C-alpha positions as CSV (number, residue, x, y, z in Angstrom):
1,M,-5.5,23.4,-12.6
2,K,-2.1,21.9,-13.2
3,R,-0.9,22.7,-9.7
4,V,-4.0,20.8,-8.2
5,R,-3.5,17.8,-10.3
6,R,0.2,17.8,-9.4
7,F,-0.8,18.0,-5.7
8,R,-3.2,15.0,-6.0
9,Q,-0.5,13.0,-7.9
10,H,1.8,13.6,-4.9
11,A,-0.7,12.7,-2.3
12,K,-1.5,9.4,-4.2
13,L,2.3,8.7,-4.3
14,A,2.7,9.4,-0.5
15,R,-0.5,7.1,0.3
16,L,1.3,4.4,-2.0
17,H,4.4,4.5,0.0
18,R,2.5,4.3,3.4
19,Q,0.6,1.4,2.2
20,I,3.6,-0.5,1.0
21,E,5.1,0.2,4.4
22,V,2.1,-1.3,6.1
23,A,2.0,-4.3,3.9
24,R,5.7,-5.1,4.7
25,D,5.3,-4.6,8.5
26,P,5.4,-8.0,10.2
27,T,4.1,-6.7,13.4
28,R,0.7,-5.7,12.0
29,P,-2.2,-8.3,11.8
30,R,-2.4,-10.3,8.4
31,R,-5.7,-8.9,7.5
32,I,-4.4,-5.3,7.7
33,R,-1.3,-6.1,5.7
34,T,-3.5,-7.9,3.1
35,R,-5.8,-4.9,2.7
36,A,-2.8,-2.6,2.4
37,S,-1.2,-4.6,-0.4
38,R,-4.6,-4.5,-2.3
39,Y,-4.9,-0.9,-1.9
40,A,-1.3,-0.3,-2.8
41,A,-1.7,-2.3,-6.0
42,S,-4.9,-0.3,-6.8
43,L,-3.0,3.1,-6.2
44,A,-0.1,2.0,-8.3
45,E,-2.5,1.2,-11.2
46,A,-4.1,4.6,-10.8
47,L,-0.7,6.2,-11.0
48,G,0.3,4.3,-14.1
49,L,3.0,2.1,-12.4
50,L,1.0,-1.0,-13.1
51,Q,-0.5,-1.6,-16.5
52,R,-3.6,-3.7,-16.7
53,P,-3.6,-6.2,-19.6
54,E,-6.5,-6.8,-22.0
55,R,-6.5,-10.6,-21.3
56,C,-6.2,-13.0,-18.5
57,E,-2.4,-13.9,-18.0
58,W,-3.3,-17.6,-17.8
59,C,-6.1,-18.5,-20.3
60,R,-5.9,-15.4,-22.5
61,R,-9.6,-14.8,-22.5
62,R,-11.0,-11.3,-22.6
63,Q,-13.0,-11.0,-19.6
64,R,-13.0,-8.7,-16.4
65,L,-9.8,-9.1,-14.7
66,E,-8.9,-9.2,-11.0
67,R,-5.5,-8.7,-9.3
68,H,-3.8,-11.7,-7.6
69,H,-1.2,-11.4,-5.1
70,W,1.0,-14.5,-4.6
71,D,2.9,-12.7,-1.7
72,H,1.3,-9.7,0.1
73,H,4.7,-8.7,1.4
74,Q,5.4,-7.6,-2.4
75,P,2.4,-5.5,-2.9
76,L,3.2,-4.3,-6.5
77,E,3.9,-7.8,-7.8
78,V,0.5,-8.8,-9.1
79,I,-0.9,-10.9,-12.0
80,Y,-4.2,-10.1,-13.7
81,L,-6.5,-13.2,-14.0
82,C,-10.3,-13.8,-15.0
83,R,-12.6,-14.8,-12.3
84,D,-12.3,-18.5,-13.1
85,C,-8.5,-18.6,-13.1
86,H,-8.3,-16.4,-9.9
87,Q,-10.6,-19.0,-8.1
88,L,-8.1,-21.7,-9.3
89,A,-5.1,-19.7,-7.9
90,D,-6.8,-19.3,-4.6
91,G,-7.9,-22.9,-4.3
92,P,-6.7,-25.0,-1.5
93,D,-4.9,-27.7,-3.7
94,F,-3.3,-25.1,-6.1
95,Q,0.6,-25.3,-6.1
96,L,3.0,-23.0,-8.0
97,P,4.9,-24.8,-10.6
98,H,8.6,-25.3,-9.5
99,A,11.1,-23.4,-11.6
100,G,14.1,-25.4,-13.0
């Protein structure tokens, strides 16, 4: 059983690397890169590389959380938001606060 589990982990890790390559490839269509970055974040969470917090990172409510990518070229840089905050972040008039 240990060998099978280890094989599955290696297979997931290989899929993660492939999806990261697809997400960073500028020659591919945007929808393909977006889908690859979402799948890569999901795989990273399953492998334990990303930890899902218990609360929304903006409003701190305990609700079902969704992953949000600011930049799909960085598939493992995600924040976890509740549905309301995620809709705000995806909205047309939302702008990131400037640092500094």
